KEBATOR-616949 format. One record per residue: residue in one letter; z, x, y of N, C-alpha, C in turn. Coordinates in pm, whole numbers, plus 50000, padded with zeros to 5 digits. Layout:
N
AZXYZXYZXY;...
***
This chain:
400
X883377797148786883907786948695883037774448698;X882577770748819881737758748827880457760748746;X879897772948753878687775748675878977774648525;X880097780348482880437779848340880647765348296;X881257757248378881527743448339880247735348325;X879197739948388877947732448379877017737948269;X877507748248197876707753948090876507743547980;X875287742147929874987733047819874197740847715;X874747741647596874167749847491872757745147455;X871897754647419870557751147378870447747947230;X871417752647147871347750447003871867736646968;X871117729646885871527716446838871647716946687;X872847714346636873107714846492873007700846432;X872547700246309872547687546237873957684846186;X874407672446199875747668746157875677655446082;X876407653545972877447662445920876887675045856;X877767685045844877367697645783877137695645633;X876417704845568876157703345425877437701345344;X877347692645244878517689345163879007701545086;X880317703045078880957712644989882027705344909;X882037707344779883107701844698884427708344738;X885497700744726886817706044756887297701844893;X888527705844924889177701845049889617713845132;X889157725545093889537737445168888777737945301;X889237746045396888647746145532887157749145531;X886417741845613884977744045626884727755445726;X883947765445688883717776845779882967772845906;X882147762245900881427757946021882387754046133;X883477747046097884457743046198885167755246256;X885507764746171886187776846219885317784346319;X884017785546289883117792646381883007785346514;X882917772046508882797764446632884077765146714;X885227764246650886487765446726886547778746798;X886037789146735886087802546796885037804346905;X883807799946878882687803646965882157792347052;X882257780047005881637768947077882397755947049;X883587754647106884457743347071883927729647112;X882977729247203882277716747237880797719547214;X880277714747100878947718947054878017706947044;X876737709447071875727698847065875317696546919;X875257683746878874867680246741873877668646744;X873127667746633872267656146611872837648346493;X873047635446514873657626646414872597621046319;X873007615346205872027609446113871137598946176;X871617592346280870807582346351869667588646430;X869757601846452868817608746540869357610746680;X870467603846714871067605246847871767618746861;X871847623546985872597635547016874027632047054;X874947641347030876347639447069876967653347082;X878227653447125879007665747135880077665647026;X880217676746954881217678346849882387686246907;X883597680746896884797686746953885707690946838;X886137703646836886797709046717888187714846740;X888587717546866889917723346889890977712546906;X892197715946867893307706446864893537699847000;X893657707747105893947702247238892807693347286;X891577697547262890427689547305890317676547226;X890577677147096890547664947014891587655047062;X892797659847088893847650947140893407644547272;X892767652247355892357646947485891297636047469;X890297638547385889257628447364889857615547311;X890847616747219891427604947156892367597247249;X892847603647352893817597147440893277593847579;X892147599647616891597597747750890777584747754;X891167574947836890447562147838889007563247887;X888627574847940887247576547983886287578547866;X886847580547746886027581247626886167568047552;X885127560047556885177546247507884767545247361;X885577538347283885197535347145884247523347141;X884477513447227883647501447224882177504647252;X881927513947344880527517147378879797524347266;X880557529547168879937536147053879567526346942;X879917513646959879627503646854878877491646907;X878757490347040878087478747098877077483647202;X876097475547229875087479347327874097489347269;X873497497447357872437506447313872817521047325;X874117524147315874577537947324874307545547196;X874687558447192874487566647071875297561246954;X874777563646833875407559046710875407570446608;X876367569946514876327579146400875197575146308;X875147562246273874057556546195873437545346275;X872307540646233871687529146300872427516246268;X873227516446160874017504646126875307504646208;X875747492946247877047491246312877807481046231;X878757485746149879337477146048880467468246098;X881247472646195882407464846239882497464646392;X881517458846460881507459546606882607451546673;X883247442146600884287433946662885677437346610;X885817448846545887107452146484887987459846581;X889247461446540890197469246620889747483746632;X889017488846532888527502546536887457504546642;X886837493546685885727494346780886117489546918;X887387487346942887827481247068888497491247160;X888397488747288889147496047391890207486547446;X891267492047509892187483347581891427475847691;X891797463147721892977456047671892747448647539;X891487447447493891257440547366891977447447252;X891907460947248892577468247142894077465647144;X894667465447263896117463147276896487449447219;X895697439347252895967425747202895877425347049;X894837431546993894667431246848895777438946777;X896137450446833897177458646768898517451446767;X898837444246873900097437046878900207426346770;X899067421046727899077410646626899377416146486;X898897428146457899067433646323900247443146311;X900647449546421901687459746415903007454846355;X903477442446385904757438246328904777437946175;X903627436246112903577435845965903547449745904;X903367460245987903187473745934904157483646000;X905327478846035906317487446097906887497345996;X907517507846047908197517245959909277510545877;X909977501045936911027493845862910437485945746;X909277479445771908637471845665908167481245553;X907637492745591907177502345491908337507245406;X909477510245469910637514745393911157503745300;X911067491345346911497480145261910617478745138;X909377483645148908447482945035908577495044942;X909367504944979909417517444904909827515244758;X910847507344735911317505344598910237499044511;X909547489044565908487482444488907327492044463;X907007500344562905927510044544906297520244436;X907547524944438907997534244335907937527844197;X908317515144188908277508244059906837506744011;X905927503444102904517502144065903967515544017;X904307526444086903877539644042904387542543902;X905637539143876906217541343743905477533543635;X905107521043667904367512843570903007518943537;X902297523243638900987529143617901087542143535;X902087550143564902257562743492902677560343348;X903467549843325903847546443187902617542243106;X901657535243171900427531543101899527543543078;X899617553443166898797565343152899257574043034;X900567574743013901137584342917900527583742777;X900287571942719899757571842581898247573142571;X897537574242682896077574642678895577587942620;X894367587742562893767600342514893567609942630;X893657622842600893487633242700892237641442674;X891557645442782891907643642924891697629342970;X892477625643072892357612443132891997614043279;X891327604143333890937604643474892057598943560;X892687607543638893817603243719893397593843831;X892147595043879891667585843982891617571643927;X891027570043810890887556843749892237550543718;X893167558643670894407553143615895607553943710;X895457561043823896637562143909896327562644058;X895547572544102895427574344247894647563144314;X893777556144241893077544644298893867531644282;X894367528344161895037515244145896347513844222;X897057524944249898327523644320898137518244462;X897387524944550897227519544686896437506444687;X895567504344588894837491744583895777480044558;X896707481944464897677471344436898597468944556;X898987479744624899867478244740899197470044850;X897937473344884897277466244993896917452044951;X896537450144824896227436644778897477427744787;X898617433044746899857425144753900247422244897;X900047432244984900407430345125899537419545189;X898247419945159897317410445220897277397145147;X897677397045019897547384844941896197383744873;X895587395344842894287395944775894507398244626;X893777391444538893977393544394893697407944352;X894607414044277894397427544228893167428444138;X892847417544072891717417643978890377420144047;X890347419044179889087421244253888937435744299;X889747444544243889777458444289888457465744279;X887697463644171886437470844156885457467144268;X885407454344302884547450044413884957456944542;X886257456644572886757462244696886487477244703;X886617484044591886417498544588884977502044626;X884027494944569882617497544602882297494844747;X882847484244800882607480944940883207491445033;X884387496444998885037506545083884187519145092;X883577523344981882697535044987881487532345076;X880957520245071879807516845156880167518045303;X881367513845340881787514545479881937528945527;X882147538345434882297552445470880997560245458;X879927553545422878667560645399878137566445530;X877747579145522876997585545631875567587845585;X875437594245469874097596545412874017592045266;X875127587045209875157583845066874307571645032;X874197562245124873497549845096872517546745208;X871447539845174870507535245275871197524945365;X870727524145490871317514545584871327500445528;X870237496645460870147483145406871237480645303;X871547490645221872607488945121873967487745187;X874197495545293875467494545366875637480545422;X874597475545489874707462245549874837451345442;X874197453245327874357443745217875797443445168;X876417455345158877817455945115878727449045217;X878447451145346879247444545450879107429445438;X877877424645415877647410245400878407404845278;X878357412345167879077408045047880577407245072;X881107417545137882537417945163882937406845259;X882097404345360882387393645455882387380045386;X881417377945295881387365445221882607363545134;X883017374145066884217373644983885457370145066;X885607377245180886787375045263886777361345329;X885587356145362885497342645420886057332445321;X885687333945194886227324945092887727326645074;X888197339145077889627341545062890407335545179;X889887337045301890557331345418890577316245412;X889507310245359889477295745344890607291145251;X890797298545142891867295245048893237297045112;X893417308045185894707310645250895007300345359;X893967295845427894177285945532894667272845471;X894127269445356894537256945288895887258645220;X896187270745173897437273145100898087286045151;X898687285845270899287298045326900437303145240;X900627316345245901657322945165902377332945254;X903307340345193904057350445268903317363745259;X902177364745325901387376945322900727378845458;X900107390645474899567394245605898377385645643;X897517382145547896367373745580896807360145633;X897837354245571898327341445619898877342645761;X899537354045790900067356245925898927357846026;X897857364745986896727366446077895997353346099;X895907345145996895297331946012896107323546110;X897417324446101898267317146195898017321746338;X897827334946353897507340246486896167335046534;X895237332846444893937327246479894057312546516;X894807304946436894827290446452895857285546554;X896937292946570897987288746664897767295746798;X897017289646885896747295347016895447302947024;X894707303646912893367309746911893387323946968;X894387331846925894487345446976893497354946910;X893017351546793891997359446724890737351046711;X889597356946742888337350046712888087350746562;X887207342246512886917342446369886327355946328;X885447361746412884877374846382885947385746382;X886887385046475887967394846479888837393746354;X889087381446311889897379346191889227385646069;X887947383246051887227389045939887207404345948;X886957409546067886917424046084888267430346055;X889347423446094890687428246065890867429845914;X890427420045839890577420545694889817432445636;X888607434745684887797445945634888487459245667;X888967460645789889617473045831890877475645748;X891677465345726892927467045653892677470545507;X891667464545448891337467845309890767481945299;X889857485245390889207498345385890187509445422;X890877507645535891797517945580893077518245498;X893617506345470894887505745399894777509945254;X893627507745194893437511845055892607524545044;X891357524045094890417534845069890897548345117;X891417549145239891857561945294893027567445214;X893997558945182895177563645108894797568044967;X893917560544901893487564344766892797577844767;X891907579944864891197592644873892157604244901;X893107601944990894037612545023894937616044905;X895377605944831896247608644717895507616844611;X894287613044580893507620744483893317635144531;X893037636644660892847650044715894117658344709;X895257652244735896517659444729896797664644588;X896587656144488896827660544351895857671844315;X894617670644357893647681544332894147694644391;X894617694544516895087706844579896307712544507;X897197703944464898397708644395898047714944260;X897127708844187896777714044055895827725944062;X895137727544176894227738944192894977752144180;X896207752344226897097763844207898357758344143;X898487759344011899587752643939900977755243995;X901177766944058902497769944113902907759744219;X901927754144289902247743944390902867731644325;X902177726744222902677714844153904027717644086;X904147729144021905377732643953906547733244050;X906287737744173907387738644270907897724844308;X906967715244327907417701644359908157695344243;X907787698844121908537693944005909967699244007;X910137711844044911467718044048912257713744170;X911557711344281912237708344407911667695644468;X911967684144411911397671644461911787668344604;X912867674544652913267672144791912217677444889;X911317685944844910257691144931909117681144951;X909067670444873907897661844871907577655645008;X908527650045082908137644245213907467654345305;X908027666345315907397676445400906087681445343;X906007682345209904777686645145903637676745171;X903967663945175902947653745206902347656345344;X903197659545442902687662145577901797674645579;X902197685045507901397697145503900087694845430;X900107687145324898877684045252897947675545338;X898507666245415897687658345508897027667445611;X897787677145660897237686445759896167695345699;X896457700845582895567711045525894257705145474;X894317693945404893137688545336892077684445437;X890927690845430889827686945520889067675545451;X889707664045453889147652345383888237644345474;X888697640645593887847633245686887107643245773;X885857645845739885107656645805884167651445913;X884277638745944883537633146056884567627546154;X884267616746220885207610746314884607598246373;X885407591046449884917579046517884277583046650;X883007580246663882267583946784882807576446905;X882847583647018883187577647146882087580847246;X882047573047354881017574947457881707576747592;X881277586847667881887589547797881547578447897;X882557573347964882387562848064881977568748199;X882217581548218881827588648340881707603348305;X881217611548395881157625848369882567631348352;X882787639048244884107644648215883937659248177;X884737668048238884727682248202885607684248079;X885037690247975885777693047853885487707547815;X886487716147833886247730447812885207735447910;X884177742147859883117747747943881997737847971;X882107725847918880967716447918881287704148000;X880287699248072880387686148136879777675848041;X880607666647994880107655447914879597644948013;X878327641748007877757632248101878047617848060;X878127609148159878307594748134877227590048036;X877667582647932876747577347832876527586447713;X877037598847716876867607847602877977605447499;X877627607747370878567605847261879407618247236;X880647615847192881587626647161882227623547026;X882217633346936882807631846804883927642046791;X885167637346786886337646146776886787646746630;X886827658746573887057660346429888527664046404;X889257654546343890677656546316890907668046219;X890077668846116890277679146014890137693146072;X889267694846169889137707846234890347710646323;X890777700646399891947702246486893177706546406;X893297701546283894447704846200894437719246150;X893337726446172893247740546133893057749646254;X893387744546372893227752546493894337762946500;X893937775546510894897786646516895787785746639;X895347778646741896137777246863897287767346844;X897227759046741898257748946718899117751746596;X898567759146498899277761546372899157776246332;X900287782946308900207796746259899637796946117;X898747806346090898107807645959897647793945907;X896777787245980896437773345946895717771745813;X895067782345763894347781245637895217784345517;X896517786045540897487787645432898137774145404;X898077769845280898757757545238900187761145201;X901117757845289902537761545273903347748645261;X903817745645140904517733045115905867732345185;X906347743245241907617743145315907387743345466;X906127742945509905837743145653906407730545720;X906967732145838907397720645918906237716746008;X905567705845973904377701346045904767690046139;X904567692146267904987682046364903837676046443;X902697682346442901647677746534900277676546468;X900237674246336898927672346274898347659046320;X897037658046312896337646446366895677638046256;X896187639046134895547632046022895537617046038;X896487611546113896517597146139895977593746278;X895327603446340894767600946472895757603946583;X895437598746701896237601446820895857591046925;X896807588147013896497578947122896507564447077;X895747556247148895757541747124895357538246982;X894477546446921893977543446787894757550646677;X895957555546707896797561246602896967550946491;X896847555446366896817546146252898067537346247;X897867524246254898977514846257899687514546122;X899007518546016899607518545883900077532145837;X900297541445929900637555245892901897555945808;X902927548545845904187549545771904067543645631;X903287533045617903067527445484902297537445397;X901317544145455900587554445380901517565645337;X902397570045427903337580645393904237576645276;X904747564645280905627560045171904867560145039;X903627555245039902857555144914902607569244863;X902217578344951901937592044909903197598944857;X904307596844926905567602944881905997597644745;X905967584544728906417578844601905447581744488;X904157582844518903187586344415903447600444363;X903647610244453903897623844409905257625144342;X906257617744392907577618144328907507612744185;X906807601444168906687595844034905887604643942;X904797610343992903917618643910904637631243863;X905297638243953905977650743915907157648043822;X907777636543837908907633143749908417629343608;X907347621643601906857616743472906017627043398;X905307635743471904377645143409904587659243464;X905717665543430905977678943485905027689643431;X904307686643323903357696443267901907692943301;X901677684443398900327680243435899477692343474;X898207692243432897287702943468895877697343481;X895047704343556893647700543570892927703943440;X892307693743378891657695643248890147697443261;X889677699543379888267701243405888007700043553;X886797703043597886507702143741886467687743789;X886917685543909886817672343971885347669344000;X885007656643998883697652044044883897646244183;X883067650444279883307647244419882357636544471;X882877627944557882027618444630881187626244730;X879987621444753879077628344845878467618444943;X878117623545060877417615545159878287605645233;X879607607245223880527598345294881137605745413;X881867598445495882527604645610883767612445568;X884107611945440885267619145390884907626345260;X885717636545227885567643645100886737639845011;X886477635244891887547631744798887007631644655;X887887633844556887437633444417887067619344374;X885937618144307885577605444243886257604344108;X886457615644043887227615943919888007628943914;X889137628643843890057639843839890637640843697;X889947648143607890427648843468891687657343458;X892687651943390893967658943376894447658143232;X895307667543198896037667543071897497670143097;X898317669542992899757671943008900377675242873;
***
């Protein structure tokens, strides 16, 4: 056993794997889960790391404090890209800094707060769908629904003008770039977004309101609990994660439902299935095909491999969600499946703080869509984003 644990594979794969349109399971992950669940990869930066693909191993990497997130964004450790876009954010922190930052934002994103927003989110979905109905067909559902809904929700929550949505959308894609944009373009987008948010924070500081940005500014100014860099990074993370991830997931869910019309038709007939269907769609859709890199703080045995101190580890949630050891028939999209342990919102200290708000948006979006457009159908192939850390439709032509 000791010999096996010290085995280190000689094959090094380039990662991310070649792009495939769609959200169905990637065969590369299935092969690795079966044959080499801890595999050596080369990242776009040129650095080496270990790719972890099984459910139990992914959970362990995400919850074991010996795998540091901070070391993957600061200092001279391995990187996914040579750019480091948010080195002072909650996404890049380890406890106790992460604990302090999470406590500041968590009260604004509780499950109770999300449920209190449900009625307004449902009303917003209804308004957007009412505007969609008279448009010429085919219409792009991304442009008219799956993007503006979560964008309006996060803008209202933060106190950001909805009219700035196009700017925010472009910046969010830059933050997710793996190979889609040159490093210089990514850093330029980060600079632009930081400049925009600096001006917005200046306005909010002078004229506070009942929104999350005003509350975070108070946390910064009353007792100096947030540094100015942390405050700015918080804003970027909340806009990118709170809007971009939800928008991409919603578009992907509709694509999967319309890919086999019987799926969509069933939700139209049985709307009570929607909450559970959202969880199954989150599990099934291989949307986030990369992960947040971590660095081992000491030698750690993971499966057959010893991860050495200072080596990078990339745990892939989308692969874990298709692990045969955790889910029966994982490559079957079953809208009645009871999903209890999917990892789409992460695990451990970095579990998504806005998970319940995302769930409410996804549930109300599908409820509104199936109610307003029971004859919705795909009117052409989706156009897919490429070179990002996630797979999602850039456009989704539909008719009804």
